[in-house]
C-alpha positions in Angstrom: 5.4 7.7 -75.8 6.2 9.7 -78.9 5.1 8.9 -82.4 6.2 9.9 -85.6 3.4 10.7 -88.1 3.4 11.6 -91.7 -0.3 13.8 -92.5 -1.9 15.0 -95.2 -3.2 18.5 -93.9 -6.2 20.3 -94.6 -4.1 22.6 -97.2 -3.2 19.6 -99.0 0.4 19.3 -97.9 2.1 16.3 -96.7 3.6 17.0 -92.9 5.7 14.9 -90.7 4.8 15.2 -87.0 6.1 14.3 -83.8 3.4 14.1 -81.1 3.1 12.7 -77.5 0.4 9.9 -77.4 -0.5 7.0 -74.8 -0.7 4.4 -77.6 -1.4 4.4 -81.2 -5.0 4.8 -80.7 -4.4 8.0 -78.9 -2.3 9.6 -81.5 -4.7 8.7 -84.3 -7.4 10.2 -82.4 -5.4 13.3 -81.9 -4.4 13.6 -85.5 -8.2 13.2 -86.5 -9.2 15.8 -84.4 -7.0 18.3 -86.0 -8.7 16.9 -89.2 -5.2 15.9 -90.8 -5.4 12.5 -93.2 -2.8 10.0 -91.5 -0.7 8.6 -94.1 2.0 7.1 -91.5 1.9 6.5 -88.0 5.0 4.7 -86.0 6.3 4.8 -82.5 9.8 6.7 -81.9 12.2 4.0 -81.2 14.4 6.3 -79.9 12.3 7.1 -76.9 10.9 4.0 -76.4 13.6 3.1 -73.6 12.8 6.4 -71.9 8.8 5.7 -71.8 9.8 1.8 -70.3 11.9 3.7 -67.5 8.9 5.9 -66.4 6.8 2.3 -66.6 9.2 -0.4 -65.9 6.3 -3.1 -65.8 5.2 -1.9 -69.4 2.0 -1.6 -68.2 -0.6 1.1 -69.9 -1.7 3.7 -66.9 -5.5 4.8 -67.6 -5.9 8.6 -66.8 -8.3 9.2 -64.1 -10.6 11.6 -65.5 -12.9 11.9 -62.1 -9.5 12.5 -60.3 -8.4 15.3 -62.7 -11.9 17.2 -62.7 -11.4 17.2 -58.8 -8.0 18.7 -58.4 -8.7 21.1 -61.4 -11.8 22.2 -59.7 -9.8 22.6 -56.5 -7.5 24.4 -57.5 -9.3 27.0 -59.7 -12.1 27.4 -57.3 -9.0 28.6 -55.0 -8.2 31.4 -57.6 -5.4 30.0 -59.9 -6.2 30.4 -63.4 -6.2 27.4 -65.9 -2.8 27.6 -66.8 -1.4 27.8 -63.3 -3.6 24.8 -62.1 -2.5 22.6 -64.7 1.1 23.6 -64.3 0.5 22.8 -60.5 -0.8 19.5 -61.4 1.9 18.6 -63.9 4.7 19.5 -61.1 3.0 16.8 -58.7 2.1 13.9 -60.9 4.7 11.4 -61.6 3.3 9.5 -64.1 4.6 10.0 -67.5 1.3 9.3 -69.6 -0.4 12.2 -67.5 2.6 14.4 -67.5 1.9 14.0 -71.6 -1.6 14.7 -71.4 -0.8 17.5 -68.9 1.8 18.6 -71.2 -0.4 19.0 -74.6 -2.9 20.9 -72.8 -0.6 23.6 -71.6 0.9 23.7 -74.9 -2.2 24.3 -76.7 -3.4 26.7 -74.3 -0.1 28.7 -74.4 -0.8 28.8 -78.2 -4.1 30.7 -77.2 -6.6 27.7 -77.5 -9.6 27.7 -75.3 -9.8 24.7 -72.7 -12.4 22.9 -74.5 -10.9 23.1 -77.8 -7.3 21.6 -76.2 -9.7 18.7 -74.5 -11.1 18.1 -77.9 -7.5 17.3 -79.3 -7.4 14.2 -77.3 -10.7 12.7 -77.8 -9.3 9.0 -76.6 -8.7 10.8 -73.1 -11.4 13.4 -72.7 -14.9 12.4 -73.7 -17.2 14.5 -75.4 -19.2 14.9 -72.2 -16.6 16.6 -70.6 -15.5 18.4 -73.4 -19.5 19.9 -73.3 -19.2 20.5 -69.9 -16.1 23.0 -70.2 -17.6 24.7 -73.2 -20.6 25.5 -71.4 -18.4 27.0 -68.8 -16.4 29.2 -71.0 -19.8 30.6 -72.1 -20.8 31.7 -68.3 -17.4 32.0 -67.1 -18.0 29.6 -64.1 -15.7 26.6 -64.3 -15.8 25.8 -60.8 -19.4 25.5 -60.9 -19.6 23.5 -64.0 -17.0 21.0 -63.2 -18.6 20.8 -59.5 -21.8 19.5 -61.8 -19.5 17.1 -63.7 -18.1 15.7 -60.3 -21.4 15.2 -58.7 -22.3 13.3 -62.3 -19.7 10.9 -62.3 -19.6 10.4 -58.2 -23.4 9.4 -58.5 -22.6 7.0 -61.7 -19.4 5.4 -60.5 -21.6 4.7 -57.0 -24.3 3.1 -58.9 -22.0 1.1 -60.9 -20.2 0.0 -57.4 -23.5 -1.4 -56.3 -24.2 -3.2 -59.5 -20.7 -4.6 -59.1 -20.8 -5.6 -55.3 -24.3 -7.3 -56.3 -22.4 -9.3 -58.8 -19.6 -10.4 -57.1 -20.9 -13.0 -54.4 -23.3 -15.0 -57.3 -20.1 -14.7 -59.9 -17.8 -16.2 -57.1 -20.4 -18.7 -56.2 -21.0 -19.6 -59.6 -17.0 -20.1 -60.1 -16.5 -22.4 -57.2 -19.5 -24.5 -58.0 -18.1 -25.1 -61.8 -14.9 -26.3 -60.5 -16.4 -28.5 -58.0 -18.7 -30.2 -60.9 -15.7 -30.3 -63.1 -13.4 -32.1 -60.6 -16.4 -34.5 -60.0 -16.7 -35.2 -63.9 -13.2 -35.0 -64.4 -11.4 -37.0 -61.8 -14.1 -38.7 -59.5 -16.4 -40.3 -62.0 -13.7 -41.8 -64.2 -12.1 -43.6 -61.1 -15.8 -44.9 -60.0 -16.2 -46.0 -63.7 -13.1 -48.3 -63.5 -14.4 -49.8 -60.7 -17.8 -50.5 -61.6 -16.9 -51.8 -65.0 -16.0 -55.5 -64.1 -18.8 -55.6 -61.3 -21.0 -57.1 -63.6 -24.1 -55.8 -62.2 -26.8 -53.8 -64.3 -26.9 -50.0 -63.5 -29.6 -47.4 -63.7 -29.5 -45.5 -67.3 -28.4 -42.4 -65.9 -25.5 -43.8 -64.0 -24.5 -46.0 -67.1 -24.5 -42.3 -68.8 -22.6 -40.8 -66.3 -20.2 -43.5 -65.9 -19.7 -44.1 -69.8 -18.8 -40.2 -69.6 -15.9 -41.4 -67.0 -14.9 -44.2 -69.1 -14.4 -41.8 -72.1 -12.4 -39.1 -70.1 -10.1 -42.0 -68.8 -9.6 -43.1 -72.6 -9.0 -39.6 -73.7 -8.0 -37.5 -71.0 -5.1 -35.5 -72.5 -7.6 -34.6 -75.6 -10.2 -33.9 -73.1 -7.9 -31.7 -70.7 -6.8 -29.8 -74.0 -10.6 -29.0 -74.7 -11.3 -27.8 -71.2 -8.0 -25.4 -71.5 -9.2 -24.0 -74.8 -12.9 -23.5 -73.5 -11.8 -21.8 -70.5 -9.4 -19.8 -72.6 -12.3 -18.8 -74.8 -14.4 -17.7 -71.6 -11.9 -15.5 -70.5 -11.5 -13.9 -73.8 -15.4 -13.4 -74.2 -15.9 -11.9 -70.7 -13.0 -9.5 -71.4 -13.8 -8.3 -75.2 -17.8 -8.3 -73.6 -16.5 -6.3 -70.9 -14.4 -3.3 -73.1 -17.7 -3.4 -75.8 -20.5 -2.9 -73.1 -22.4 -6.1 -74.1 -22.1 -7.3 -70.4 -25.8 -5.0 -70.9 -27.3 -7.5 -73.2 -26.0 -10.5 -71.1 -27.4 -9.0 -67.9 -31.0 -8.6 -70.0 -31.2 -12.3 -70.2 -31.9 -12.5 -66.4 -35.5 -13.1 -65.3 -37.3 -9.6 -65.5 -34.1 -7.8 -65.7 -34.7 -6.1 -69.3 -37.2 -3.4 -68.0 -35.0 -2.1 -65.1 -32.1 -2.1 -67.3 -33.9 0.1 -69.9 -34.7 2.3 -66.8 -31.3 2.2 -65.6 -30.4 3.6 -68.8 -32.9 6.1 -69.2 -31.8 7.3 -65.6 -28.1 7.8 -67.0 -29.6 9.9 -69.8 -31.8 11.9 -67.7 -28.8 12.7 -65.4 -26.7 13.5 -68.0 -29.3 16.0 -69.6 -30.0 17.5 -66.2 -26.2 18.1 -65.9 -26.0 19.8 -69.1 -28.8 21.8 -69.3 -28.2 23.3 -65.9 -24.7 24.1 -67.2 -26.6 26.3 -70.1 -25.9 23.9 -72.7 -29.0 24.1 -75.6 -31.3 21.2 -75.5 -30.5 19.9 -79.0 -27.0 20.0 -78.2 -27.1 18.5 -74.9 -29.2 15.8 -76.8 -26.4 15.3 -79.2 -23.7 15.2 -76.5 -25.8 12.6 -74.3 -26.2 9.8 -77.5 -22.6 8.7 -75.7 -24.5 7.3 -72.5 -26.8 5.7 -74.4 -26.6 2.1 -76.5 -28.5 0.2 -79.1 -31.8 1.4 -80.1 -31.9 4.0 -77.6 -29.4 6.1 -79.3 -31.3 6.3 -82.6 -34.3 7.1 -80.3 -32.8 9.9 -79.0 -31.3 11.3 -82.6 -35.0 11.3 -83.9 -36.3 13.1 -80.7 -33.5 15.5 -81.2 -34.9 16.2 -84.8 -38.5 16.6 -83.4 -37.7 19.0 -80.5 -35.4 20.9 -83.1 -38.6 21.1 -85.3 -40.2 23.2 -82.2 -41.8 20.3 -80.7 -41.7 20.0 -76.7 -39.0 17.5 -75.6 -41.6 15.6 -73.1 -43.7 14.9 -76.0 -40.8 13.6 -78.5 -39.3 11.5 -75.6 -42.9 9.8 -75.0 -43.2 9.3 -78.9 -39.8 7.7 -79.2 -40.1 5.7 -75.9 -37.4 7.5 -74.0 -39.7 8.5 -71.4 -41.8 6.7 -68.3 -45.0 8.2 -66.8 -43.3 9.6 -63.8 -40.7 11.3 -66.1 -43.0 12.4 -68.4 -45.3 14.2 -65.7 -42.0 15.7 -64.1 -40.8 16.8 -67.6 -43.9 18.5 -68.3 -43.8 20.4 -65.1 -40.2 21.6 -66.1 -41.4 23.0 -69.5 -44.0 25.3 -67.6 -41.6 26.2 -65.1 -38.6 26.7 -67.0 -36.5 24.0 -65.1 -36.2 21.5 -67.3 -32.7 20.7 -66.4 -33.9 20.6 -62.1 -36.8 18.3 -63.4 -34.2 16.1 -65.5 -32.1 15.6 -62.3 -34.8 15.1 -59.9 -36.4 12.0 -62.5 -32.8 10.6 -62.8 -32.3 10.5 -58.6 -35.9 9.1 -58.3 -34.8 6.3 -60.5 -31.5 5.8 -59.2 -33.3 4.9 -55.6 -35.7 2.7 -57.2 -32.8 1.0 -59.0 -30.8 0.5 -56.0 -33.9 -1.0 -54.1 -34.9 -3.3 -57.4 -30.8 -4.4 -57.1 -30.9 -5.0 -53.3 -34.1 -7.4 -53.8 -32.8 -9.3 -56.8 -29.4 -9.9 -55.2 -31.3 -11.3 -52.3 -33.3 -13.6 -54.4 -31.1 -14.7 -57.0 -28.0 -15.8 -54.8 -29.8 -18.5 -53.1 -31.5 -19.7 -56.0 -28.0 -20.1 -57.9 -26.9 -22.2 -54.7 -29.8 -24.2 -55.0 -29.3 -25.1 -58.6 -25.6 -25.6 -58.1 -26.3 -27.6 -54.9 -29.1 -29.7 -57.0 -26.4 -30.4 -60.0 -23.6 -31.6 -57.8 -26.0 -33.7 -55.6 -27.3 -35.1 -58.8 -23.5 -36.2 -59.7 -22.9 -37.7 -56.1 -26.2 -39.3 -56.1 -25.8 -41.1 -59.7 -22.3 -41.9 -58.6 -23.5 -44.0 -55.3 -26.6 -45.5 -56.6 -24.9 -49.0 -57.7 -23.4 -48.8 -54.4 -26.8 -48.6 -52.6 -28.0 -51.3 -55.1 -25.2 -53.7 -54.3 -25.9 -53.3 -50.3 -29.4 -54.0 -50.8 -29.0 -56.8 -52.8 -26.4 -58.2 -50.2 -29.2 -57.7 -47.3 -31.3 -59.5 -49.2 
């Protein structure tokens, strides 16, 4: 999609630019990366139809950064230059979004910019971590090796995310099905029973009276209750989507019993893996710590900033990490060995591998315990509703027998 932008340049001149971008956020990111002040930004209506023809469903296709890194690595390792590799990738792709991204990269490379600088001009597509890896490769002239490290890094993170997702699928499905069954009982079955018991004249247990009172209320205000349920469902879906996009699911998982310390270790493991990749790629320690802030959340970001300041003042990284709560007993020992041997990057990677395997085992154990507990809770709730419904029938049967 093309955008028309009026910007104020660093020379305090107003210019009108035409640029390719995936959406308005991507366009603003490109302009801000060039240090332009955006005065106005609007989509070019003349090319809107052309974009729709490329993507008839109107859905925004996301750029697969891992696939891009894998393909670029294969082509560059085979002997092609970066420009030739990008041209080959552009020829084979059918996605209009991907072609626009690669076209911008090629244009900037032909203008004499470095690959890292061209990537940095598209911050919404290429994160600072990937840009830093490429920038380090430009200093060592070994782009294939750096891309290989990044691919291994992303593959490990993706594998861990898949394990967490797989462990959460069954409990989520179980919770949804159990909730639907409970709603069906409370919204359909209970009101029917309440109408039957109203004229019986028999005294009911207080719990049954409470449940049947709910049934009477639903029968009287059926449409109002249905509207509230629909609104609540829409709000729940919206909240889940917002939580997923903002990364808030991490805080939600921390509510689970015993999960908070494990999630902290999991986040530290991502930090160690990132630092290991960057340090092995030749990036200085303080710069690697600045880049690694992107993989942390909340208080850990501030802790890493403070640790980076300490390291910049000449302190050891193992001591700085211990001081600001970014280390564990195992990590501290391995980092001290890395500082003594000059293999700090390797030790960070080994620490991450140790905690990745430990986290995987914990996820498996937790899911094996949590699934039957959740199933038991749902069964108890549904069983309690059914028992309260049938208790008056049991009382009636007992009185007839007597």
